[in-house]
N, C-alpha and C positions, 0 to 999 in steps of 0.2 A: 561517522555519526551523521544524522539527517540533519541541516538545517534547523526544522522544528526542534528534532530533540534536543539541539543544544539550547537552541531559545530556553526551552522549558527547561532546562536545567541551570541555565543560569538567572530564571524569571523566579524558581524556589532558592536558589541562592542569596538571592539580592533581599527576599521577604523573610530570611532566616536573618542576614543581616540587620532588616527594618525592629526585629524582634530585639534583636541584642541590643541595638541604639533608642527604641521603645523602654527598654529596660533601666537605660543610662548606665547601660557597660562598655568596658574596652576592649580589645578584643583579649589582651593578659587577663582580664577580671572574667571575663567569661572560661578562658581556660584552667581559672584558678577554682571558678564555682564550679566547674562542669566534670572537669577535667580529660578533657579533651586537648590536642597540644594546639598553642597556638598558627602553627603554619596551617594545621591539618585546618582552622577555623576559617583561615583567610582562603584558603582552598576551595573548600565549602564554598565562603560568602562570592567567590567570584566564579563559579559554576563549572572548577576545575577538577570538582572532584565530589563522588554521591556520599551523602553520609547515611552510615547506614542507620535502623530504626531504634538502635541503642542510643545510638549519637542524637538523633530526634529529641530521644525523652530527655536526655541528660541537658538539650540546650535548651528545653522548652520547662523544663523544670529551673534552669538558673537564672530564667531570666521571668520565670513566676506568671506561666499564662500554661502551667499543665493542661487545662482545660484544651488546647487545642492538640494534641498528642494525635488523637486519634485521625482528625481531621487530616495534619499534615502527612504522618506516615502513609494516610491513602492515598495522597494527594503522589507523595513518592512512587510508592510502588505505581502508579500510573505512567510515569514517567521512565520508569524501570523496563516498563512494559512497553513505551513507542519505540526503539529499537532493539532488533535483535540481527544480530553476525551472522550469516548465511553459514560460514564454516565454523563455528561453533554450533547451528539449528539442523543442520544436514548430518552431524555425528548418528545423527538417531535413524538415519536412511531416509530418501527422496519420499518413497512408500508414505512412510510415517509422518513427516508434512505434509502429503497432499490429504491424505484420509482424516486426518483431526481436522480439516478447515470443513468437513462436510457439514455438519449440523449446524452450521455457522449461514450456511449456503441455503438451508433446507428451512430454518425461520426466520429469512429475510424475506419482508413481501413486495420490496421495491429495491432492487440493486441498480446505483446508477454505475458505471464504467465510460471511464477515460485511457485508451492509448494511441501513444504516438510512434510506438519503432514494434510492436508486436500486435499479435490479434489476440482480442481479451482472453484468458483464459479460460472459461468457460464454455466459449464458443471453438478453442481450439479440437482438431479430429486428432485421432491419434497417431499419424503419422507426423504434424508439424509437432504432437507431443513429441513423439517419442526422438526428433531433432532437436529439439531447447533441450529436454532431460539429457541427451548425450552431452551438449555440448557445454552444459552447466557438470556436470562428470569431470569433464578435462578441464574447466576454469578452477574448481576448487580441489583435485584432485581427487574422487570420490571414487569406491569400490565400482572394477567393470560388473553387469548386468545388473544393476539397481535400476535402468531404465523402463523394462518390460514391466516391473512390479510398480512403479510408478504412475504408467501409464494406465493401468486397470483402477488406480486409487483416484486416480482424476477423474477418467471418464463419468461414475455416476454424476458427477455436477451438472453434467451435459446432459442428463435425462431432465433432469426439475424446467428445463427449459423444452425439449423436444415433446414431456409428456403434458405441459400445459393442462395444470391442476387447474389455474382459472385463480389463482386464491396470488399466485408470484407472479410479478409484472418487471421486465426486462428493459431495461435506456441504456443502448450501449452509442459511446462517441468514439471515433477510429481513424485517427489521421490518413490519407490517400496511400501517402508516402507506405506506410506501416505494409498494407497489402504490397506494396512491391517488391520490400525484401524476402527473398529465397530462401525461404528456413527450411532444408532438407533435399529438396528437387524440387522442379518445376512441375513434376509432376506433382508433388507432395501440395505443393501452392494452390495450385489447379484446382486438385481435392478441398483442399482449404476454403479455397472461396466459391466454389458451388457450394459447401457447407450453409456458406454466408445466405446466399442468395435465396438459399431455401429458408433461412431462420429468418430473412425481412418480411416473409408471406405471413410468419408467426402474429395472429393480434395479439397478446399478452409481449410482443416485441417489441422495440422501438431500436434500428439500427439506421444510426447517420453517420455518414463517410465525408471526412472535410476536404475538399477539393482541394490539389496540391496549388492552385491558382488564384486562391482566396487572400483576398487583401484583407490582413490580421487586426484583428481588434484586442485579440489574444496570444498573443506568440505560446508554440508548440511548449509542453513541458512533462516531466514525470508523470506517468500513467498512475493514476489514482481509484480505488471501488471503492463509495459510499455505502453505506448499510442501513438502508431506512433513517437516511439522515441521524443516525446515532455512533454511528464508529465508522471511520478511515482506513484505508489501510493501502500502503504505498510501498514499493519494490524497488530497489537500485542494485547494482552491480554486489557492493557488498552489506547490503542486508536491507532487513524492512522497517518501515513507520507504519507505526498506528496512534491512534489518539480516536479520544472518546469529547475530547475539550470540545461544549460550546464555541466556542471563539472560533478555534482551527476550523471543526466542519463548516460553517457558515462560507468560510471561507473556498472551500473546496467546491460548495452548492452554488454562491459566485459566478467560481471559473467554469465548475460546468455549463451553467446556466448561458455563458458567454463564449463559450464552444458549440454549445447548441447550437446557439443560432450563425455560427458559421458553417456546419453542416447542410448537406440534400440528404432529402431523407425521399421512402418509396422510391417511384419509378423512377428516380436521379440518382440515387442512391445507390440503385441496381443495373441502372447502364452505366455508372463510372465502374461498379467491379466488375461485370463483363469485360470490360473494355481492357480492366488491367491484367485480367485472365488471359485475354487475348493477346496479350502484347507480350506476357509474358513468356507462351510458345515462342512468339517471333525474334524477342528479344529484342524489340525495337523500346521508343522509350515514346511516353505520355508526352 
């Protein structure tokens, strides 16, 4: 589980503990009044176990705060959505996982993306996407043959950028090191970098590259997507994190602003991308 999701789970347990204490109940008294086992109450309060919606109802009624049931259930549902295990999520197939995100991208007017180890997903070329999905198949033991369908499901997102409707805007930040990692093959990477060079000329797209020799005011971190300043999604090897909590989003917005100050844009960014592309062919280091 991500640090953010674990912290939210723990904070929710503390909130329930405070309700118990405000009601003047010990753990054992709450157990008798609610029907919840005393051990379960302890685990919930320490963030070691998620309460069910029925647990929350019983807890609130026993503490005399039944009016808070809808609010607390809504908070609990959001916490449960914060973390998705890839092995469980991918049971429905990579194609389904890719397709279901399309409506979110379509309605997002400002997308801010930071990536430290890969090219942002919405900017990935078919060859790059295919190589990533084949790697995911090996990592998660997925059935063979899913990659092509997943590529087809992913690519419509990119048309939102290349079509340039005028309503959608995109701000991308990428660590230079991510552009030097060979995904698929050198040929795939050169094609990918060529596409990034094309994207830098689009009026509705800002693409910043953070040079490898930059003195850091903020260390590199996990990649993340910010949708209209209202939703943040981040992916790890084991699962995905998401949140719409204002305080969490504010942290990501501040991080994005700090990282943007480290990046180069326009002609300097294009020169850096071209240098990386040329050195991929020769095998030299930048």
